[in-house]
C-alpha positions in Angstrom: 163.5 2.9 147.9 160.2 4.3 148.8 160.4 6.5 145.7 157.3 5.1 144.2 157.5 1.4 143.8 154.6 -0.9 144.8 156.6 -4.0 145.4 156.6 -5.0 149.1 160.1 -4.7 150.4 159.5 -7.6 152.7 159.0 -9.8 149.7 162.4 -9.3 148.2 164.3 -11.6 150.5 162.3 -14.5 149.0 163.7 -13.6 145.5 167.2 -13.2 144.2 168.6 -10.4 142.1 168.9 -12.8 139.2 165.3 -13.8 139.5 164.2 -10.2 139.4 166.3 -9.6 136.3 164.7 -12.6 134.7 161.3 -11.2 135.5 162.3 -7.9 133.8 163.4 -9.9 130.7 160.2 -11.9 130.6 158.1 -8.7 131.0 159.9 -7.1 128.1 159.3 -10.2 125.9 155.7 -10.3 127.0 155.2 -6.6 126.1 156.7 -7.3 122.6 154.3 -10.2 122.2 151.4 -7.9 123.2 152.5 -5.3 120.6 152.6 -8.1 117.9 149.1 -9.2 118.9 147.8 -5.6 118.7 149.3 -5.3 115.2 147.5 -8.4 114.1 144.2 -7.1 115.6 144.6 -3.7 113.8 145.2 -5.6 110.5 141.9 -7.5 111.0 139.9 -4.4 111.9 141.4 -2.1 109.2 142.3 -4.4 106.3 139.5 -6.9 106.8 141.8 -9.9 107.4 140.3 -13.0 108.9 140.4 -12.8 112.7 142.1 -15.4 114.8 139.4 -17.7 116.2 141.1 -17.7 119.6 140.4 -13.9 119.9 136.7 -14.7 119.8 136.7 -17.1 122.7 135.5 -16.0 126.1 138.9 -17.0 127.5 140.9 -15.4 124.7 143.1 -13.7 127.3 144.6 -17.1 128.1 145.5 -18.0 124.5 147.5 -15.0 123.2 151.3 -15.3 123.8 151.1 -12.7 126.6 148.4 -14.7 128.3 150.3 -18.0 127.9 153.2 -16.4 129.7 151.1 -14.7 132.4 149.4 -17.9 133.4 152.5 -20.1 133.1 154.4 -21.7 135.9 157.2 -19.2 135.2 154.9 -16.6 136.9 153.7 -18.7 139.8 155.6 -16.8 142.4 154.2 -13.5 141.2 150.6 -14.4 141.5 150.1 -12.7 144.9 151.8 -9.5 143.9 149.1 -6.8 143.6 150.8 -5.0 140.7 151.0 -8.3 138.8 147.4 -9.1 139.5 146.5 -5.6 138.3 148.2 -6.4 134.9 146.3 -9.6 134.6 142.9 -7.9 135.3 143.6 -5.2 132.7 144.8 -7.8 130.1 141.6 -9.9 130.6 139.3 -6.8 130.3 141.2 -5.7 127.2 140.6 -9.1 125.5 136.9 -8.9 126.4 136.7 -5.5 124.8 138.6 -6.8 121.7 136.1 -9.6 121.4 133.3 -7.0 121.3 135.2 -5.1 118.6 135.6 -8.2 116.4 132.0 -9.4 116.9 130.7 -6.0 115.9 133.0 -5.6 113.0 132.2 -9.0 111.5 128.5 -8.7 112.3 128.4 -6.1 109.6 127.9 -3.2 111.9 129.9 0.0 112.4 132.0 -0.1 115.6 130.6 2.4 118.1 133.0 5.0 119.3 132.5 4.0 123.0 133.5 0.4 122.3 136.6 1.5 120.3 137.6 4.0 123.0 137.1 1.4 125.8 139.4 -1.0 124.0 142.1 1.6 123.3 142.0 2.9 126.9 142.5 -0.7 128.2 145.3 -1.4 125.7 147.2 1.8 126.6 146.6 1.1 130.4 148.0 -2.4 130.0 151.2 -1.1 128.5 151.5 1.5 131.2 150.9 -1.1 133.9 153.6 -3.3 132.5 156.0 -0.3 132.3 155.2 0.7 135.8 155.8 -2.8 137.1 159.2 -2.9 135.3 160.1 0.5 136.9 159.0 -0.9 140.3 161.4 -3.8 139.9 164.3 -1.6 138.7 163.7 0.8 141.7 163.8 -2.2 144.0 167.0 -3.5 142.5 168.6 -0.1 143.0 168.2 -0.3 146.8 169.3 -3.9 147.3 172.7 -5.2 148.1 173.2 -7.7 145.3 175.5 -10.0 147.3 173.5 -10.5 150.4 170.0 -9.6 149.3 169.7 -7.1 152.3 168.6 -3.6 151.6 171.5 -1.2 151.1 172.0 2.2 152.7 170.2 4.1 149.9 166.9 3.2 151.3 167.9 2.8 155.0 167.5 6.5 156.1 164.1 6.8 154.5 162.9 3.5 156.1 164.2 4.5 159.6 162.6 7.9 159.3 159.3 6.3 158.4 159.5 4.0 161.4 160.4 6.9 163.6 157.3 8.8 162.4 155.1 5.7 162.9 156.5 5.2 166.4 155.6 8.8 167.3 152.1 8.5 165.8 151.3 5.1 167.4 153.3 5.7 170.6 154.9 2.3 170.1 158.6 1.4 170.6 161.0 0.8 167.8 164.5 -0.7 168.2 167.6 -0.4 166.0 170.6 -2.8 166.1 174.0 -2.6 164.6 175.5 -6.0 163.9 179.1 -6.9 162.9 180.4 -10.3 161.9 183.2 -11.2 164.3 186.8 -11.5 162.9 185.5 -11.4 159.3 188.9 -10.3 157.9 190.3 -13.6 159.1 187.7 -15.5 157.0 188.8 -13.6 153.9 192.5 -14.0 154.7 192.1 -17.7 155.5 189.6 -18.9 152.9 189.6 -16.2 150.3 187.1 -13.5 149.3 184.8 -15.9 147.5 184.4 -17.8 150.7 183.9 -14.5 152.5 181.1 -13.6 150.1 179.4 -16.9 150.7 179.6 -16.3 154.5 178.1 -12.8 154.1 175.2 -14.2 151.9 174.4 -17.2 154.1 174.6 -15.2 157.3 172.2 -12.6 155.9 169.9 -15.3 154.7 169.8 -16.9 158.1 169.2 -13.6 159.9 166.5 -12.5 157.5 164.7 -15.8 158.1 164.6 -15.1 161.8 163.1 -11.7 161.4 159.4 -10.8 161.4 157.8 -9.8 158.1 157.9 -6.1 159.0 161.5 -6.1 160.3 164.2 -4.9 158.0 167.9 -5.7 157.6 170.3 -3.3 155.8 173.9 -3.9 154.7 175.6 -0.9 156.4 179.0 -1.6 154.9 181.4 -4.5 154.6 180.4 -7.1 157.2 178.3 -4.6 159.2 174.5 -4.6 159.1 171.7 -2.5 160.6 168.5 -4.2 161.8 165.3 -2.3 162.3 162.7 -3.9 164.7 159.4 -1.9 164.9 156.7 -2.4 167.5 158.8 -4.2 170.0 160.1 -3.4 173.5 163.8 -3.2 174.2 163.5 -6.3 176.4 161.9 -8.4 173.7 164.3 -7.1 171.1 167.2 -8.3 173.3 165.6 -11.8 173.5 165.1 -11.9 169.8 168.6 -10.8 169.0 170.1 -13.3 171.5 168.2 -16.1 169.7 169.6 -14.9 166.4 173.1 -14.6 167.8 173.1 -18.1 169.2 171.6 -19.5 166.0 174.1 -17.8 163.8 177.1 -19.0 165.9 175.8 -22.6 165.5 175.2 -22.3 161.8 177.5 -24.4 159.5 178.1 -22.4 156.4 179.1 -24.5 153.4 181.9 -23.2 151.2 182.9 -24.8 148.0 186.1 -26.8 148.4 186.4 -26.1 152.1 185.0 -27.5 155.3 182.0 -25.7 156.8 182.8 -22.3 158.2 181.3 -21.0 161.5 181.1 -17.3 162.3 179.7 -15.3 165.2 178.5 -11.8 165.4 178.3 -8.9 167.9 175.1 -6.9 168.3 174.6 -3.4 169.6 171.0 -2.5 170.4 169.1 0.7 171.2 165.6 2.0 171.0 164.5 5.1 169.1 163.7 8.2 171.0 161.1 10.8 170.0 163.4 13.8 170.4 166.5 12.4 168.7 167.6 12.2 165.1 168.1 9.0 163.2 171.8 9.6 163.1 171.8 9.8 166.9 169.9 6.5 167.1 172.5 4.9 164.8 175.4 6.3 166.9 173.9 4.8 170.1 173.5 1.4 168.4 177.1 1.7 167.2 178.4 2.5 170.7 176.5 -0.5 172.0 178.2 -2.6 169.3 181.6 -1.4 170.4 180.7 -2.4 173.9 179.8 -5.9 172.7 183.2 -6.2 170.9 185.1 -4.9 173.9 183.4 -7.5 176.1 184.7 -10.3 173.9 182.3 -10.3 170.9 179.6 -12.9 170.1 177.1 -11.1 172.3 174.3 -8.6 172.4 174.8 -5.3 174.3 172.2 -2.7 174.9 172.9 1.0 174.9 173.0 2.5 178.4 173.5 6.1 179.4 
């Protein structure tokens, strides 16, 4: 939602809401395991208990339960996420510091304040990094339409405003498109709302796959979507949307217990203007969409004065 999260919005389309919720559950379990490990370490340092031999290894960060989870296949898809990488780096540094604590303690020496402080700072930072990552995911989930995986309207205005400001600074064009699935009510009436939900999800998935990494698609409401296309001329945007339109119309959408369903969509395209508001841009795109519908649907129309 551009409130504070670090997760790249463009990455969300590659993950489902359920997968993000699963990540949240795994993070919470990992944090609990980390706390249990800390409790054991404190017992060793304060009560003189025998340390776990694994904590003295150079790769101790791989052997604790948190590390076992972090380096497991369950987290393979997260390995390129900068926030997730940051957690791993802090966790490794913390274990290195813990090893110094244990070696000093069992070498019969008093633990220097700076070693203790370094360990505690890393331990606290790790828990903060985990909590921050959890909050990032929660914030992301709050701006995503859970049926289609498209961004919802909560984050749309902010995104469009940012693209408008970027357009002004860089003197590059930015285009906005309103899209509506044609005769979608007929799909619900004929096949049922579950089938309608499948059509919405599959159509959004197809369109998202045709967009560039820095393009964005938002569920505007019902079967209507808004697409933001930065750094593109209106002519090239028309070509890109025409390609999407033709591909969607030819896409067989499987529905459980039914024959494949085919749907088309109408598109209304406009470009942003420096001197107009975001609402004005959306209104122009909406008028162009109405023009596409009036001309028979399943086509792309551009706003004209």
